[in-house]
C-alpha positions in Angstrom: 11.4 -25.6 -2.5 14.4 -25.8 0.1 13.0 -25.3 3.5 14.5 -26.7 6.6 12.4 -28.7 8.9 15.1 -30.3 11.1 15.4 -26.4 12.2 12.1 -26.2 13.6 12.2 -29.7 14.9 14.9 -28.9 17.2 13.3 -26.6 19.6 11.4 -28.5 22.1 8.0 -26.1 21.3 4.7 -27.0 19.5 4.8 -23.4 18.8 7.9 -23.7 16.6 6.5 -26.0 13.8 7.8 -25.5 9.8 4.3 -24.3 9.4 5.4 -21.1 11.0 9.2 -21.4 10.4 11.4 -21.6 7.2 15.0 -21.5 6.5 15.5 -20.7 2.9 18.1 -20.5 0.5 18.1 -17.8 -2.5 21.1 -16.6 -4.9 22.5 -14.5 -2.6 22.4 -16.9 0.8 20.3 -18.0 3.4 17.1 -16.8 5.2 14.8 -18.0 8.3 11.4 -16.7 7.8 8.7 -16.3 11.0 5.5 -16.6 10.2 3.1 -14.8 12.9 -0.6 -14.1 13.7 -0.5 -10.3 14.8 -0.2 -9.9 19.1 -0.7 -14.1 18.8 0.9 -15.2 22.3 2.3 -18.1 20.1 3.5 -15.8 17.8 5.4 -13.7 20.8 6.9 -16.4 22.0 7.7 -18.0 18.9 10.0 -15.3 17.6 11.4 -14.6 21.3 12.6 -18.6 21.4 13.8 -18.3 17.7 16.1 -15.0 17.8 17.3 -15.6 21.5 18.9 -19.4 19.8 19.6 -17.7 16.0 21.4 -14.2 17.7 20.3 -12.5 14.2 23.1 -10.3 12.2 20.0 -8.6 10.7 16.0 -8.3 11.6 13.7 -7.6 8.9 10.6 -7.1 10.4 7.6 -6.3 8.3 6.4 -2.6 8.7 6.9 0.1 7.4 10.2 2.0 8.3 8.4 4.8 9.4 6.9 3.3 12.1 10.0 1.4 13.5 11.3 4.2 15.4 7.9 3.7 18.0 8.3 -0.5 17.6 12.0 0.4 19.0 10.2 1.9 22.2 7.6 0.4 22.9 10.2 -3.2 23.1 12.5 -0.5 25.8 10.0 -1.1 28.0 9.9 -5.1 28.0 10.9 -7.3 31.3 13.0 -10.3 32.0 9.6 -11.8 33.2 6.9 -10.3 30.4 7.3 -9.3 26.8 6.1 -5.4 25.4 3.2 -4.1 26.2 2.4 -2.8 22.9 3.5 -4.0 19.2 2.9 -7.6 19.9 5.7 -10.2 17.9 7.8 -7.0 16.5 8.5 -5.1 19.2 9.1 -8.5 21.1 11.3 -9.9 18.3 13.2 -6.2 18.7 13.5 -7.0 22.4 15.1 -10.3 21.6 17.4 -9.3 19.3 19.0 -6.0 20.5 22.4 -6.4 18.8 20.8 -6.7 15.5 20.4 -4.1 12.9 16.5 -4.0 12.4 15.0 -2.6 9.3 11.5 -2.2 8.1 10.6 -4.1 5.2 6.9 -3.1 4.4 5.3 -0.5 2.1 4.2 2.3 2.1 7.6 2.8 0.2 8.7 5.5 -2.8 9.3 1.7 -4.0 6.0 0.0 -3.6 4.2 3.1 -5.1 6.3 3.1 -7.6 5.6 -0.2 -8.6 2.2 -0.5 -8.1 1.4 2.8 -10.1 3.3 1.2 -12.8 1.1 -1.9 -12.3 -2.0 -0.3 -12.5 -0.9 1.5 -15.8 -0.1 -1.7 -17.5 -3.3 -3.5 -16.5 -5.4 -0.4 -17.6 -7.6 -1.6 -14.5 -10.8 0.1 -13.7 -11.8 3.3 -12.3 -13.1 1.7 -9.3 -10.4 -0.8 -8.6 -7.4 2.0 -8.7 -9.7 4.0 -6.6 -9.9 1.2 -4.3 -6.2 0.7 -4.1 -5.6 4.5 -4.1 -8.0 4.6 -0.6 -5.7 1.9 0.6 -2.7 3.2 0.4 -3.9 6.6 1.4 -4.7 4.6 5.0 -1.7 2.9 5.0 0.0 5.9 4.8 -1.4 7.9 7.0 -1.0 4.9 9.4 2.7 4.9 9.1 2.7 8.7 9.7 0.5 8.0 13.0 3.2 5.9 14.1 6.5 8.5 13.3 4.5 11.3 15.0 3.2 8.9 18.6 7.3 7.4 18.0 8.1 11.0 18.8 5.9 11.9 21.7 6.8 8.6 23.6 10.6 9.9 23.4 10.0 13.6 24.2 7.5 12.5 27.5 7.0 10.1 29.8 4.1 8.4 28.5 4.2 5.4 26.1 1.8 6.4 23.4 -0.2 3.1 21.5 -1.5 3.9 18.1 -3.9 0.8 18.2 -4.9 -1.7 21.1 -3.4 -5.1 21.2 -5.6 -8.0 19.6 -7.3 -9.3 22.5 -7.5 -13.5 21.8 -9.3 -16.2 23.8 -5.7 -16.9 25.0 -3.4 -15.4 27.1 0.9 -15.2 27.0 -0.4 -18.0 30.7 -1.2 -20.4 28.6 0.7 -23.8 28.0 3.2 -23.5 25.0 0.7 -26.9 23.9 -2.6 -24.9 24.4 -1.3 -21.4 22.8 -0.2 -23.8 19.6 -3.4 -25.3 19.2 -5.4 -21.7 19.3 -3.1 -20.1 16.9 -3.4 -23.0 14.3 -7.0 -22.9 14.8 -7.1 -19.4 14.2 -5.4 -19.5 10.9 -6.9 -22.1 9.3 -10.2 -20.1 10.1 -9.0 -16.8 8.7 -7.8 -18.8 5.7 -10.8 -20.5 5.2 -12.5 -17.4 5.2 -10.0 -15.6 2.6 -10.4 -18.8 0.8 -14.2 -17.9 0.4 -14.0 -14.7 -0.9 -13.0 -13.5 -4.6 -9.6 -11.6 -5.1 -8.8 -11.8 -8.2 -8.0 -8.6 -9.9 -9.4 -6.5 -6.7 -7.7 -4.0 -5.3 -6.5 -6.4 -1.9 -5.1 -8.8 -4.7 -3.2 -5.1 -6.3 -2.2 -4.6 -3.1 -0.9 -7.1 -1.8 1.1 -9.2 -4.7 2.9 -5.7 -4.9 3.7 -5.5 -1.5 5.2 -9.1 -1.6 7.5 -8.2 -4.5 9.3 -5.5 -2.8 9.6 -7.4 0.7 11.1 -10.2 -1.5 13.6 -7.7 -3.2 14.1 -5.8 -0.1 15.2 -9.1 1.5 17.6 -9.6 -1.1 19.1 -6.3 -0.7 19.5 -6.8 2.9 20.8 -10.3 2.8 23.9 -9.2 0.3 24.5 -6.9 3.1 25.7 -8.9 5.5 27.7 -12.8 6.1 25.8 -13.0 9.3 22.0 -14.5 9.8 19.1 -12.7 8.2 15.6 -13.4 9.6 12.5 -12.0 8.7 9.3 -11.5 10.7 6.5 -11.6 8.5 2.4 -12.3 8.9 1.9 -15.6 8.3 0.0 -15.6 5.4 3.1 -13.7 3.3 5.3 -16.8 4.8 5.0 -19.0 1.7 5.0 -16.9 -1.1 8.1 -15.3 0.2 10.0 -18.7 0.9 9.0 -19.6 -2.4 10.0 -16.8 -4.2 13.1 -16.8 -2.5 13.8 -20.1 -3.6 13.1 -20.4 -6.9 15.3 -17.3 -7.5 18.0 -19.7 -6.6 
């Protein structure tokens, strides 16, 4: 796989390592992928430092397009001393790259729905699995529409409407970079161990996430073809390896 550890090594910051930062080359050009843990202080700091250094032309976020206006509103609340109150690493990324074209690459969208339905039909999944997948899709759609409504209210009023409370960790933005990095690594390890103990083959979760990743992959390739500048994608760390490998394999 075409990854570039020296890029991460160029930062004197334990939060920026090859585990969370991948530079890969695909058929349409180069991508910089940043893996994150939602709302974690180490992830917020990672995207801020990297994006301030890279100054991307295009910023791709693991967000539905419908949710993007709300995260832009969150980003506008940031100051030079503090990150945005809401939106975690996603709003921090928008704030750190104000000149970049920002795009949401996550589901739900029509491409995702069409691909998901075609796969369910082709695989002739059980009624139980199909219902679970549709239920999950319905929930994600409601969340995206709620974000769009919250963005409208935020723009129309003097208050900031938050869809979800930030996740609280036993680690804060005031901790040292080393402490933040260690806590984040331990958290990722524990979550991966938990997921590894669960059987997801042919499950609704597997159908949903594999289809999401395929759609994100194709969207990244489409976006890469539209610019000669730097393209940075901020995605959940659980998607990082799959996307990096797939983009490299298509070269």
